[in-house]
VOPASE-260134 format. One line per field, with one value per atom (N, C-alpha, C, CB): residue in one letter; x negated, y, z negated. Coordinates in nm, 3 decimals, always signed. Last residue first. Glycine has a CB too. Layout:
<sites>
papa	c(A ...)
u	c(X ...)
v	c(Y ...)
w	c(Z ...)
</sites>
This chain:
<sites>
papa	c(R R R R R R R R V V V V L L L L Y Y Y Y F F F F A A A A P P P P A A A A T T T T R R R R I I I I G G G G V V V V T T T T K K K K E E E E A A A A T T T T P P P P A A A A D D D D S S S S V V V V F F F F I I I I G G G G I I I I W W W W R R R R S S S S F F F F V V V V A A A A L L L L D D D D R R R R G G G G Q Q Q Q A A A A R R R R D D D D G G G G A A A A G G G G T T T T G G G G E E E E L L L L A A A A G G G G A A A A A A A A I I I I P P P P N N N N R R R R Q Q Q Q A A A A L L L L V V V V T T T T V V V V F F F F Y Y Y Y T T T T A A A A Q Q Q Q P P P P G G G G R R R R E E E E L L L L A A A A D D D D A A A A D D D D A A A A V V V V R R R R L L L L R R R R E E E E L L L L S S S S T T T T A A A A R R R R A A A A V V V V A A A A D D D D D D D D R R R R S S S S A A A A F F F F S S S S A A A A T T T T I I I I P P P P S S S S S S S S E E E E D D D D D D D D R R R R I I I I V V V V V V V V T T T T F F F F R R R R E E E E K K K K W W W W P P P P N N N N W W W W Q Q Q Q L L L L K K K K V V V V V V V V R R R R R R R R R R R R S S S S V V V V L L L L P P P P R R R R G G G G G G G G G G G G S S S S R R R R Y Y Y Y L L L L A A A A V V V V E E E E F F F F V V V V L L L L T T T T T T T T A A A A F F F F G G G G S S S S E E E E L L L L A A A A R R R R I I I I V V V V E E E E G G G G D D D D R R R R V V V V P P P P L L L L L L L L E E E E P P P P T T T T A A A A V V V V T T T T M M M M L L L L V V V V G G G G G G G G G G G G A A A A E E E E V V V V F F F F D D D D A A A A R R R R R R R R A A A A R R R R L L L L L L L L E E E E R R R R G G G G G G G G I I I I A A A A L L L L A A A A P P P P L L L L S S S S L L L L G G G G A A A A V V V V L L L L L L L L A A A A R R R R R R R R R R R R M M M M)
u	c(-0.115 -0.209 -0.284 -0.167 -0.160 -0.141 -0.216 -0.170 -0.049 -0.167 -0.071 -0.306 +0.252 +0.213 +0.079 +0.341 +0.197 +0.282 +0.196 +0.328 +0.398 +0.296 +0.305 +0.332 +0.385 +0.422 +0.344 +0.476 +0.225 +0.252 +0.304 +0.096 +0.528 +0.436 +0.284 +0.461 +0.876 +0.736 +0.639 +0.761 +1.095 +1.035 +0.918 +1.026 +1.348 +1.201 +1.182 +1.116 +1.530 +1.526 +1.387 +1.647 +1.688 +1.559 +1.599 +1.488 +1.976 +1.919 +1.766 +2.059 +2.103 +1.986 +1.997 +1.820 +2.359 +2.231 +2.145 +2.086 +2.545 +2.479 +2.400 +2.356 +2.704 +2.726 +2.635 +2.699 +2.905 +2.727 +2.811 +2.606 +2.965 +3.007 +2.887 +3.155 +2.891 +2.857 +2.936 +2.868 +2.727 +2.810 +2.809 +2.848 +2.493 +2.551 +2.694 +2.588 +2.410 +2.326 +2.346 +2.131 +2.609 +2.537 +2.480 +2.426 +2.673 +2.763 +2.675 +2.937 +2.418 +2.447 +2.544 +2.515 +2.380 +2.276 +2.321 +2.182 +2.612 +2.593 +2.482 +2.595 +2.557 +2.672 +2.653 +2.821 +2.353 +2.318 +2.454 +2.294 +2.498 +2.401 +2.378 +2.253 +2.682 +2.721 +2.639 +2.798 +2.524 +2.560 +2.615 +2.711 +2.448 +2.370 +2.405 +2.367 +2.703 +2.652 +2.540 +2.599 +2.793 +2.823 +2.769 +2.962 +2.823 +2.806 +2.873 +2.882 +2.724 +2.802 +2.753 +2.985 +2.606 +2.531 +2.560 +2.401 +2.782 +2.650 +2.642 +2.477 +2.772 +2.908 +2.886 +3.067 +2.581 +2.573 +2.672 +2.582 +2.539 +2.547 +2.562 +2.652 +2.568 +2.442 +2.458 +2.290 +2.855 +2.791 +2.664 +2.910 +2.899 +2.904 +2.812 +2.964 +2.818 +2.757 +2.823 +2.776 +2.916 +2.813 +2.744 +2.798 +3.207 +3.169 +3.010 +3.217 +3.212 +3.267 +3.234 +3.394 +2.952 +3.033 +3.070 +2.916 +2.742 +2.935 +3.029 +3.027 +2.462 +2.554 +2.701 +2.513 +2.248 +2.365 +2.474 +2.367 +2.023 +2.040 +2.158 +1.953 +1.890 +1.987 +2.035 +2.097 +1.724 +1.726 +1.800 +1.492 +1.689 +1.769 +1.789 +1.950 +1.426 +1.467 +1.554 +1.366 +1.292 +1.348 +1.413 +1.418 +0.996 +1.107 +1.147 +1.047 +0.909 +0.905 +0.969 +0.942 +0.684 +0.814 +0.756 +0.905 +0.594 +0.544 +0.695 +0.455 +0.459 +0.599 +0.627 +0.620 +0.187 +0.319 +0.463 +0.342 +0.026 +0.030 +0.166 -0.126 +0.202 +0.058 +0.152 -0.002 +0.491 +0.359 +0.284 +0.288 +0.827 +0.736 +0.599 +0.780 +0.973 +0.940 +0.845 +0.889 +1.020 +1.177 +1.111 +1.330 +0.850 +0.885 +0.990 +0.931 +0.888 +0.769 +0.772 +0.664 +1.198 +1.127 +1.017 +1.246 +1.164 +1.226 +1.115 +1.154 +1.128 +1.206 +1.226 +1.109 +1.084 +1.083 +1.167 +1.141 +0.876 +1.004 +0.994 +1.101 +0.650 +0.669 +0.821 +0.589 +0.820 +0.716 +0.725 +0.671 +0.971 +0.962 +0.877 +0.974 +0.958 +0.864 +0.914 +0.774 +1.140 +1.153 +1.056 +1.112 +1.087 +1.193 +1.270 +1.263 +0.838 +0.893 +1.047 +0.869 +0.884 +0.749 +0.790 +0.530 +1.002 +1.006 +0.960 +0.963 +0.858 +0.961 +1.020 +1.076 +0.649 +0.598 +0.768 +0.518 +0.733 +0.680 +0.677 +0.552 +0.830 +0.975 +0.872 +1.092 +0.673 +0.628 +0.793 +0.466 +0.793 +0.766 +0.742 +0.608 +0.998 +0.885 +0.888 +0.838 +1.130 +1.069 +0.947 +1.043 +1.295 +1.140 +1.190 +1.013 +1.443 +1.496 +1.323 +1.625 +1.608 +1.454 +1.480 +1.298 +1.847 +1.817 +1.688 +1.937 +1.808 +1.906 +1.799 +1.918 +1.920 +1.837 +1.890 +1.731 +2.065 +2.068 +1.964 +2.058 +1.898 +1.991 +2.004 +1.952 +1.797 +1.841 +1.889 +1.737 +1.742 +1.886 +1.865 +2.077 +1.640 +1.636 +1.704 +1.504 +1.644 +1.671 +1.716 +1.743 +1.477 +1.459 +1.510 +1.326 +1.444 +1.494 +1.521 +1.612 +1.274 +1.366 +1.337 +1.330 +1.248 +1.224 +1.328 +1.170 +1.416 +1.314 +1.235 +1.144 +1.590 +1.456 +1.335 +1.468 +1.779 +1.727 +1.583 +1.846 +1.796 +1.752 +1.685 +1.911 +1.706 +1.746 +1.718 +1.686 +1.735 +1.701 +1.781 +1.697 +1.749 +1.841 +1.752 +2.055 +1.802 +1.734 +1.797 +1.641 +1.886 +1.964 +1.851 +2.145 +1.907 +1.819 +1.866 +1.674 +1.942 +2.015 +1.934 +2.159 +1.857 +1.825 +1.905 +1.681 +1.927 +1.963 +1.900 +2.117 +1.864 +1.849 +1.906 +1.658 +1.883 +1.916 +1.880 +2.062 +1.721 +1.731 +1.813 +1.590 +1.705 +1.730 +1.729 +1.659 +1.915 +1.828 +1.808 +1.917 +1.892 +1.973 +1.899 +2.018 +1.759 +1.822 +1.882 +1.904 +1.395 +1.517 +1.593 +1.535 +1.079 +1.199 +1.364 +1.108 +0.991 +0.993 +1.028 +0.985 +1.233 +1.129 +1.156 +1.198 +1.304 +1.340 +1.240 +1.370 +1.511 +1.391 +1.405 +1.306 +1.605 +1.632 +1.505 +1.771 +1.794 +1.631 +1.631 +1.509 +1.892 +1.914 +1.848 +2.044 +1.895 +1.800 +1.852 +1.716 +2.017 +2.038 +1.926 +2.178 +1.982 +1.922 +1.972 +1.774 +2.165 +2.139 +2.083 +2.249 +2.077 +2.069 +2.072 +1.922 +2.315 +2.182 +2.237 +2.135 +2.283 +2.341 +2.223 +2.451 +2.069 +2.104 +2.220 +2.196 +1.945 +2.043 +2.126 +2.074 +1.712 +1.716 +1.828 +1.654 +1.782 +1.694 +1.704 +1.527 +1.888 +1.954 +1.900 +1.944 +1.642 +1.761 +1.884 +1.824 +1.490 +1.467 +1.578 +1.407 +1.658 +1.643 +1.588 +1.607 +1.629 +1.760 +1.789 +1.819 +1.348 +1.419 +1.564 +1.391 +1.121 +1.260 +1.327 +1.378 +0.894 +0.882 +1.025 +0.755 +0.991 +0.957 +0.940 +0.828 +1.213 +1.103 +1.077 +1.160 +1.288 +1.359 +1.199 +1.441 +1.286 +1.388 +1.456 +1.372 +1.035 +1.107 +1.243 +1.081 +0.903 +0.859 +0.932 +0.710 +0.912 +1.008 +1.009 +1.126 +0.668 +0.682 +0.788 +0.529 +0.616 +0.622 +0.733 +0.641 +0.577 +0.567 +0.533 +0.476 +0.687 +0.645 +0.621 +0.759 +0.632 +0.667 +0.605 +0.593 +0.786 +0.691 +0.719 +0.703 +0.741 +0.811 +0.689 +0.892 +0.576 +0.635 +0.754 +0.684 +0.394 +0.531 +0.587 +0.606 +0.330 +0.320 +0.438 +0.303 +0.178 +0.270 +0.222 +0.315 +0.222 +0.164 +0.255 +0.036 +0.245 +0.253 +0.183 +0.248 +0.294 +0.184 +0.268 +0.070 +0.330 +0.376 +0.279 +0.525 +0.394 +0.249 +0.356 -0.002 +0.624 +0.592 +0.498 +0.751 +0.828 +0.741 +0.638 +0.682 +1.157 +1.007 +0.911 +0.949 +1.460 +1.375 +1.226 +1.373 +1.626 +1.696 +1.593 +1.759 +1.667 +1.588 +1.630 +1.476 +1.915 +1.849 +1.768 +1.960 +1.972 +1.861 +1.817 +1.876 +2.114 +2.167 +2.107 +2.322 +1.866 +2.008 +2.075 +2.101 +1.536 +1.622 +1.742 +1.560 +1.283 +1.401 +1.496 +1.495 +0.954 +1.099 +1.173 +1.153 +0.727 +0.736 +0.907 +0.681 +0.482 +0.602 +0.664 +0.632 +0.211 +0.256 +0.427 +0.161 +0.066 +0.127 +0.216 +0.281 -0.163 -0.187 -0.081 -0.340 -0.039 -0.066 -0.068 +0.047 -0.180 -0.130 -0.129 -0.087 -0.175 -0.234 -0.142 -0.273 -0.154 -0.075 -0.151 +0.119 -0.303 -0.299 -0.202 -0.434 -0.197 -0.253 -0.235 -0.144 -0.169 -0.180 -0.247 -0.191 -0.078 -0.146 -0.123 -0.090 -0.068 +0.030 -0.103 +0.181)
v	c(+1.590 +1.496 +1.542 +1.424 +1.810 +1.793 +1.661 +1.915 +1.705 +1.735 +1.749 +1.609 +1.811 +1.692 +1.760 +1.640 +1.961 +1.954 +1.884 +2.088 +2.036 +1.946 +2.005 +1.789 +2.261 +2.205 +2.134 +2.296 +2.094 +2.224 +2.179 +2.305 +2.026 +2.110 +2.070 +2.173 +1.884 +1.883 +1.995 +1.862 +1.903 +1.986 +1.972 +2.081 +1.807 +1.824 +1.853 +1.692 +1.720 +1.775 +1.831 +1.902 +1.481 +1.504 +1.604 +1.359 +1.363 +1.413 +1.498 +1.549 +1.132 +1.216 +1.269 +1.107 +1.056 +1.014 +1.165 +0.829 +1.274 +1.139 +1.165 +1.106 +1.488 +1.427 +1.280 +1.530 +1.664 +1.593 +1.534 +1.454 +2.029 +1.878 +1.789 +1.816 +2.275 +2.236 +2.086 +2.352 +2.309 +2.271 +2.253 +2.220 +2.385 +2.498 +2.421 +2.630 +2.123 +2.156 +2.341 +2.125 +1.992 +1.931 +2.041 +1.843 +2.205 +2.174 +2.064 +2.104 +2.209 +2.354 +2.281 +2.514 +1.959 +2.030 +2.147 +2.099 +1.935 +1.857 +1.886 +1.716 +2.099 +2.150 +2.061 +2.125 +1.973 +2.094 +2.136 +2.205 +1.807 +1.705 +1.865 +1.588 +1.880 +1.818 +1.782 +1.725 +1.903 +2.056 +1.979 +2.178 +1.662 +1.774 +1.891 +1.840 +1.590 +1.523 +1.607 +1.376 +1.672 +1.732 +1.657 +1.748 +1.362 +1.494 +1.548 +1.535 +1.079 +1.116 +1.290 +1.086 +0.916 +1.007 +1.088 +0.946 +0.735 +0.846 +0.944 +0.803 +0.567 +0.660 +0.755 +0.559 +0.364 +0.443 +0.553 +0.378 +0.330 +0.297 +0.398 +0.215 +0.293 +0.364 +0.338 +0.304 +0.358 +0.254 +0.354 +0.193 +0.513 +0.452 +0.405 +0.504 +0.638 +0.525 +0.462 +0.456 +0.852 +0.887 +0.769 +0.936 +0.918 +0.870 +0.863 +0.990 +1.151 +1.063 +1.070 +1.067 +1.108 +1.229 +1.100 +1.395 +0.994 +0.940 +1.013 +1.010 +0.776 +0.894 +0.861 +0.968 +0.659 +0.649 +0.727 +0.638 +0.921 +0.820 +0.750 +0.811 +1.077 +1.071 +0.948 +1.125 +1.343 +1.166 +1.177 +1.053 +1.497 +1.510 +1.350 +1.591 +1.632 +1.496 +1.530 +1.409 +1.736 +1.761 +1.658 +1.855 +1.861 +1.731 +1.790 +1.559 +2.048 +2.013 +1.941 +2.093 +2.151 +2.130 +2.103 +1.981 +2.424 +2.350 +2.298 +2.458 +2.514 +2.429 +2.335 +2.322 +2.618 +2.715 +2.658 +2.758 +2.365 +2.459 +2.581 +2.554 +2.120 +2.212 +2.286 +2.326 +1.990 +1.956 +2.113 +1.887 +1.922 +1.979 +1.971 +2.139 +1.635 +1.740 +1.810 +1.707 +1.374 +1.519 +1.601 +1.506 +1.203 +1.247 +1.387 +1.134 +1.145 +1.219 +1.293 +1.126 +1.109 +1.055 +1.165 +1.026 +1.109 +1.213 +1.065 +1.472 +0.951 +1.096 +1.116 +1.239 +0.637 +0.705 +0.836 +0.611 +0.618 +0.636 +0.719 +0.708 +0.520 +0.510 +0.491 +0.428 +0.497 +0.458 +0.422 +0.372 +0.692 +0.660 +0.607 +0.732 +0.511 +0.536 +0.556 +0.430 +0.402 +0.572 +0.601 +0.645 +0.114 +0.185 +0.340 +0.120 +0.082 +0.096 +0.145 -0.014 +0.166 +0.254 +0.199 +0.171 -0.023 +0.120 +0.209 +0.156 -0.264 -0.244 -0.119 -0.387 -0.212 -0.226 -0.174 -0.399 -0.176 -0.085 -0.102 -0.076 -0.474 -0.350 -0.207 -0.265 -0.736 -0.653 -0.526 -0.615 -0.905 -0.968 -0.846 -1.083 -0.829 -0.813 -0.838 -0.682 -0.836 -0.920 -0.899 -1.011 -0.707 -0.736 -0.764 -0.582 -0.669 -0.721 -0.741 -0.887 -0.457 -0.523 -0.525 -0.424 -0.458 -0.429 -0.505 -0.477 -0.341 -0.450 -0.409 -0.671 +0.020 -0.089 -0.197 -0.042 +0.228 +0.146 +0.060 +0.221 +0.409 +0.396 +0.291 +0.460 +0.124 +0.258 +0.260 +0.356 -0.008 -0.013 +0.131 -0.018 -0.235 -0.103 -0.130 -0.041 -0.381 -0.379 -0.288 -0.461 -0.501 -0.414 -0.460 -0.376 -0.760 -0.736 -0.611 -0.798 -0.869 -0.754 -0.754 -0.602 -1.185 -1.060 -0.989 -1.089 -1.439 -1.293 -1.226 -1.375 -1.590 -1.537 -1.500 -1.461 -1.482 -1.688 -1.647 -1.829 -1.191 -1.275 -1.427 -1.308 -0.972 -1.083 -1.187 -1.122 -0.619 -0.785 -0.877 -0.791 -0.415 -0.494 -0.650 -0.557 -0.175 -0.216 -0.324 -0.109 -0.061 -0.095 -0.195 -0.188 +0.240 +0.126 +0.087 +0.159 +0.386 +0.332 +0.215 +0.316 +0.664 +0.551 +0.535 +0.531 +0.862 +0.856 +0.684 +0.903 +1.194 +1.026 +0.962 +0.983 +1.408 +1.354 +1.209 +1.371 +1.649 +1.510 +1.470 +1.450 +1.928 +1.881 +1.694 +1.960 +2.157 +2.021 +1.932 +1.913 +2.482 +2.402 +2.257 +2.446 +2.713 +2.709 +2.568 +2.826 +2.747 +2.722 +2.718 +2.658 +2.762 +2.960 +2.870 +3.117 +2.486 +2.568 +2.724 +2.530 +2.218 +2.343 +2.453 +2.406 +1.959 +2.073 +2.130 +2.160 +1.662 +1.743 +1.850 +1.697 +1.514 +1.604 +1.674 +1.734 +1.259 +1.312 +1.371 +1.188 +1.130 +1.207 +1.314 +1.251 +0.873 +0.938 +1.065 +0.840 +0.732 +0.762 +0.855 +0.812 +0.431 +0.523 +0.558 +0.478 +0.209 +0.267 +0.396 +0.272 -0.086 +0.073 +0.107 +0.138 -0.351 -0.266 -0.109 -0.340 -0.486 -0.407 -0.346 -0.277 -0.593 -0.703 -0.616 -0.868 -0.432 -0.452 -0.545 -0.356 -0.310 -0.441 -0.494 -0.469 -0.066 -0.126 -0.272 -0.064 +0.051 +0.017 -0.089 +0.144 +0.039 -0.022 -0.059 +0.098 +0.244 +0.135 +0.023 +0.169 +0.472 +0.413 +0.297 +0.473 +0.506 +0.471 +0.401 +0.585 +0.554 +0.430 +0.442 +0.410 +0.642 +0.686 +0.545 +0.780 +0.569 +0.577 +0.634 +0.675 +0.566 +0.442 +0.467 +0.378 +0.728 +0.769 +0.641 +0.899 +0.793 +0.675 +0.641 +0.496 +1.014 +0.959 +0.856 +0.930 +1.084 +1.128 +1.093 +1.229 +0.975 +0.899 +0.948 +0.915 +1.021 +1.060 +0.993 +1.051 +1.010 +0.940 +1.023 +0.938 +0.987 +1.052 +0.989 +1.190 +0.961 +0.874 +0.959 +0.757 +0.926 +1.006 +0.891 +1.129 +0.908 +0.828 +0.917 +0.667 +0.980 +1.049 +0.995 +1.204 +0.732 +0.818 +0.912 +0.713 +0.558 +0.673 +0.721 +0.641 +0.408 +0.342 +0.455 +0.228 +0.722 +0.585 +0.509 +0.541 +0.968 +0.907 +0.813 +0.990 +1.040 +1.025 +0.934 +0.963 +1.222 +1.215 +1.146 +1.308 +1.240 +1.206 +1.161 +1.107 +1.554 +1.412 +1.394 +1.404 +1.741 +1.674 +1.558 +1.583 +1.955 +1.842 +1.779 +1.748 +2.204 +2.192 +2.066 +2.312 +2.116 +2.167 +2.125 +2.080 +2.302 +2.241 +2.230 +2.317 +2.458 +2.357 +2.260 +2.439 +2.638 +2.588 +2.459 +2.592 +2.880 +2.726 +2.688 +2.625 +3.139 +3.095 +2.995 +3.115 +3.112 +3.161 +3.074 +3.159 +2.917 +2.967 +3.004 +2.847 +2.865 +2.895 +2.965 +2.957 +2.646 +2.737 +2.726 +2.663 +2.723 +2.636 +2.724 +2.570 +2.815 +2.787 +2.740 +2.930 +2.658 +2.659 +2.699 +2.580 +2.773 +2.738 +2.776 +2.814 +2.564 +2.713 +2.647 +2.787 +2.488 +2.546 +2.646 +2.630 +2.258 +2.402 +2.446 +2.483 +1.933 +2.063 +2.182 +2.057 +1.689 +1.801 +1.872 +1.886 +1.320 +1.434 +1.592 +1.396 +1.121 +1.168 +1.299 +1.188 +0.823 +0.955 +1.014 +1.047 +0.526 +0.612 +0.724 +0.575 +0.225 +0.355 +0.420 +0.434 -0.107 -0.026 +0.104 -0.024)
w	c(+0.565 +0.652 +0.709 +0.736 +0.277 +0.393 +0.483 +0.432 -0.039 +0.033 +0.173 +0.024 -0.221 -0.137 -0.072 -0.015 -0.540 -0.415 -0.340 -0.347 -0.876 -0.765 -0.651 -0.733 -1.172 -1.049 -0.918 -1.010 -1.536 -1.405 -1.259 -1.364 -1.574 -1.573 -1.560 -1.674 -1.618 -1.538 -1.532 -1.405 -1.836 -1.746 -1.682 -1.790 -2.070 -2.044 -1.893 -2.088 -2.343 -2.187 -2.180 -2.145 -2.535 -2.468 -2.349 -2.414 -2.779 -2.619 -2.656 -2.524 -2.979 -2.984 -2.794 -3.047 -2.945 -3.083 -3.069 -3.036 -2.763 -2.772 -2.934 -2.617 -2.778 -2.670 -2.661 -2.563 -3.019 -2.972 -2.869 -3.097 -2.969 -3.018 -2.980 -2.938 -2.909 -3.008 -3.064 -3.082 -2.618 -2.712 -2.792 -2.713 -2.460 -2.524 -2.604 -2.395 -2.345 -2.483 -2.552 -2.431 -2.234 -2.338 -2.434 -2.279 -2.018 -2.157 -2.235 -2.120 -1.865 -1.955 -2.033 -1.870 -1.752 -1.837 -1.951 -1.734 -1.624 -1.759 -1.811 -1.755 -1.458 -1.518 -1.660 -1.421 -1.282 -1.334 -1.449 -1.197 -1.246 -1.317 -1.381 -1.220 -1.027 -1.163 -1.214 -1.175 -0.817 -0.887 -1.031 -0.783 -0.713 -0.749 -0.878 -0.623 -0.664 -0.790 -0.850 -0.762 -0.393 -0.514 -0.626 -0.528 -0.247 -0.200 -0.341 -0.040 -0.472 -0.357 -0.336 -0.392 -0.608 -0.587 -0.434 -0.606 -0.714 -0.822 -0.759 -0.848 -0.517 -0.515 -0.643 -0.533 -0.529 -0.438 -0.454 -0.328 -0.891 -0.737 -0.642 -0.709 -1.175 -1.089 -0.944 -1.132 -1.355 -1.259 -1.207 -1.119 -1.648 -1.538 -1.433 -1.499 -1.883 -1.898 -1.771 -2.041 -1.877 -1.899 -1.857 -2.020 -1.897 -1.751 -1.791 -1.604 -2.136 -2.074 -1.929 -2.103 -2.394 -2.298 -2.199 -2.211 -2.544 -2.555 -2.436 -2.737 -2.535 -2.512 -2.497 -2.388 -2.673 -2.691 -2.654 -2.780 -2.584 -2.610 -2.683 -2.647 -2.283 -2.399 -2.471 -2.357 -2.114 -2.106 -2.296 -2.074 -1.784 -1.937 -2.003 -1.912 -1.665 -1.722 -1.805 -1.785 -1.349 -1.458 -1.507 -1.449 -1.160 -1.199 -1.315 -1.228 -0.886 -1.053 -1.033 -1.173 -0.628 -0.673 -0.850 -0.575 -0.387 -0.511 -0.549 -0.642 -0.067 -0.120 -0.264 -0.010 -0.042 -0.037 -0.088 +0.118 -0.018 -0.154 -0.177 -0.148 +0.141 +0.150 +0.024 +0.335 +0.316 +0.291 +0.230 +0.445 +0.191 +0.290 +0.207 +0.342 +0.184 +0.120 +0.214 -0.012 +0.303 +0.282 +0.236 +0.165 +0.334 +0.431 +0.420 +0.490 +0.050 +0.101 +0.237 +0.109 -0.150 -0.020 +0.036 +0.103 -0.483 -0.332 -0.269 -0.294 -0.718 -0.739 -0.588 -0.824 -0.848 -0.722 -0.740 -0.607 -1.143 -1.073 -0.934 -1.172 -1.239 -1.135 -1.086 -1.108 -1.531 -1.485 -1.352 -1.554 -1.808 -1.680 -1.626 -1.623 -2.118 -2.015 -1.867 -2.019 -2.293 -2.320 -2.222 -2.488 -2.301 -2.240 -2.230 -2.275 -2.310 -2.201 -2.178 -2.155 -2.606 -2.524 -2.342 -2.598 -2.720 -2.714 -2.624 -2.800 -2.658 -2.551 -2.634 -2.513 -2.810 -2.701 -2.607 -2.688 -3.096 -3.010 -2.836 -3.062 -3.123 -3.081 -3.002 -3.295 -2.922 -2.984 -2.982 -2.906 -2.712 -2.890 -2.968 -2.920 -2.505 -2.517 -2.681 -2.450 -2.170 -2.261 -2.353 -2.194 -1.882 -1.959 -2.107 -1.957 -1.587 -1.724 -1.754 -1.727 -1.344 -1.400 -1.543 -1.366 -1.137 -1.282 -1.298 -1.391 -0.771 -0.881 -1.000 -0.835 -0.688 -0.723 -0.806 -0.784 -0.711 -0.586 -0.597 -0.457 -0.964 -0.820 -0.771 -0.708 -1.171 -1.131 -0.999 -1.142 -1.489 -1.375 -1.300 -1.473 -1.717 -1.653 -1.544 -1.623 -2.048 -1.895 -1.856 -1.844 -2.270 -2.201 -2.047 -2.225 -2.562 -2.410 -2.358 -2.385 -2.790 -2.766 -2.611 -2.856 -2.972 -2.876 -2.844 -2.754 -3.100 -3.208 -3.076 -3.368 -3.004 -2.967 -3.017 -2.928 -3.184 -3.164 -3.109 -2.997 -3.186 -3.327 -3.281 -3.439 -2.971 -2.959 -3.100 -2.833 -2.931 -3.018 -3.007 -3.167 -2.594 -2.743 -2.792 -2.677 -2.465 -2.493 -2.649 -2.482 -2.099 -2.251 -2.309 -2.240 -1.918 -1.969 -2.090 -1.985 -1.647 -1.739 -1.749 -1.711 -1.452 -1.475 -1.607 -1.472 -1.168 -1.268 -1.298 -1.270 -0.944 -0.955 -1.114 -0.936 -0.696 -0.828 -0.841 -0.857 -0.498 -0.509 -0.638 -0.508 -0.506 -0.417 -0.380 -0.360 -0.723 -0.731 -0.577 -0.848 -0.732 -0.691 -0.706 -0.556 -0.746 -0.840 -0.815 -0.856 -0.657 -0.634 -0.693 -0.598 -0.740 -0.705 -0.660 -0.456 -0.671 -0.668 -0.683 -0.643 -0.601 -0.504 -0.615 -0.305 -0.819 -0.762 -0.664 -0.861 -0.846 -0.827 -0.781 -0.759 -1.203 -1.049 -1.036 -1.045 -1.339 -1.312 -1.185 -1.308 -1.662 -1.517 -1.500 -1.487 -1.823 -1.776 -1.681 -1.710 -2.100 -1.974 -1.959 -1.941 -2.343 -2.291 -2.109 -2.322 -2.578 -2.438 -2.408 -2.374 -2.746 -2.753 -2.603 -2.835 -2.851 -2.778 -2.760 -2.598 -3.203 -3.069 -2.993 -3.109 -3.376 -3.259 -3.141 -3.349 -3.539 -3.559 -3.475 -3.573 -3.492 -3.521 -3.536 -3.612 -3.389 -3.276 -3.320 -3.268 -3.671 -3.516 -3.411 -3.434 -3.796 -3.846 -3.703 -3.970 -3.612 -3.659 -3.686 -3.757 -3.683 -3.569 -3.511 -3.526 -3.988 -3.921 -3.779 -3.911 -3.973 -4.031 -4.012 -4.184 -3.741 -3.818 -3.865 -3.705 -3.576 -3.717 -3.827 -3.727 -3.343 -3.433 -3.578 -3.387 -3.172 -3.286 -3.373 -3.393 -2.889 -2.988 -3.080 -2.870 -2.792 -2.772 -2.849 -2.678 -2.861 -2.924 -2.903 -2.923 -2.577 -2.722 -2.816 -2.773 -2.284 -2.380 -2.500 -2.333 -2.010 -2.155 -2.236 -2.242 -1.638 -1.745 -1.842 -1.709 -1.317 -1.447 -1.525 -1.456 -0.992 -1.094 -1.213 -1.126 -0.643 -0.742 -0.904 -0.700 -0.325 -0.422 -0.548 -0.427 -0.081 -0.187 -0.252 -0.313 +0.098 +0.155 +0.060 +0.301 -0.031 +0.013 +0.011 -0.073 -0.253 -0.249 -0.181 -0.382 -0.437 -0.330 -0.260 -0.240 -0.791 -0.681 -0.546 -0.731 -1.110 -0.977 -0.848 -0.966 -1.417 -1.322 -1.230 -1.364 -1.623 -1.558 -1.466 -1.486 -1.947 -1.776 -1.765 -1.825 -1.981 -2.042 -1.884 -2.113 -2.125 -2.036 -2.049 -2.036 -2.236 -2.286 -2.160 -2.449 -2.210 -2.135 -2.215 -2.000 -2.409 -2.299 -2.247 -2.164 -2.681 -2.605 -2.562 -2.656 -2.771 -2.742 -2.619 -2.734 -2.678 -2.783 -2.813 -2.880 -2.441 -2.554 -2.679 -2.541 -2.320 -2.286 -2.425 -2.203 -2.216 -2.319 -2.297 -2.403 -2.092 -2.042 -2.195 -1.872 -2.177 -2.186 -2.153 -2.320 -1.883 -2.021 -2.049 -2.110 -1.706 -1.729 -1.824 -1.718 -1.504 -1.623 -1.631 -1.732 -1.237 -1.272 -1.449 -1.096 -1.033 -1.194 -1.227 -1.218 -0.865 -0.860 -1.009 -0.771 -0.789 -0.820 -0.869 -0.846 -0.530 -0.577 -0.678 -0.464 -0.569 -0.516 -0.607 -0.560 -0.352 -0.464 -0.469 -0.501 -0.200 -0.141 -0.311 +0.016 -0.099 -0.165 -0.170 -0.224 +0.072 +0.120 +0.001 +0.253 -0.036 -0.004 -0.002 -0.124)
</sites>
C-alpha cells in the first residue's frame, strides 16, 4: 500500500467557546494518506477515565458501555463540514471468558471485534480513533493553500434521541453535515444532559496534502 505523509501548517487553534462554555479543545492528531484516503489517529482517554471508580464499576458490571463518535472534516476558514463520519463502539466485560470485548462499527463498514484480557488495553482501543478514514484524498485540494482540520464529538452512553441509530448509508443522507453542527450546539448549550460524558476536540495544527 502506498503511503504519503501529510504535511502540517503550523496554525495555532484556540478552543472555541459559545456562551462562555468551552466547546472544542485543540488536540494533536496523526494524519496519513494511504489507500486513496486520509486516515486519522487521535485519542480521547478522558471519555473513559480508568482511575474513576464509578467508570471502573460500570465497565466491570457486565453491561455494555456505548461510545459514539461524530467526526467531521472542515477546510480551514469554512463553516460547513466537507465530510462527516460516525463511529459506534461497544465495550463489555464477559465474566465467563474473563475478557473485555470491543466492537467497532463505522459508516458503511462491517463491525470489527477485538478481545482483551486487560481492562486498560480494552479502554485504550475503545477510546482511540485509529486510522479512521476521514476523507477520500482525491476529494481534497492539494498544497499549503488548502488546509484542513477535524472535529470529534465523543459521547459515553448518549441518551439523545437518535444517537444510537444504525450507521449505514442512510445516516449520511444529504443534510447530515448540517445536522452534526446542530447537535454540537444543542449538546453544549443545553442544560439537559445528553450523555454520561461528552468530549469535544478539534485537531491542531491544521494539515494539508502534499502535491504529487
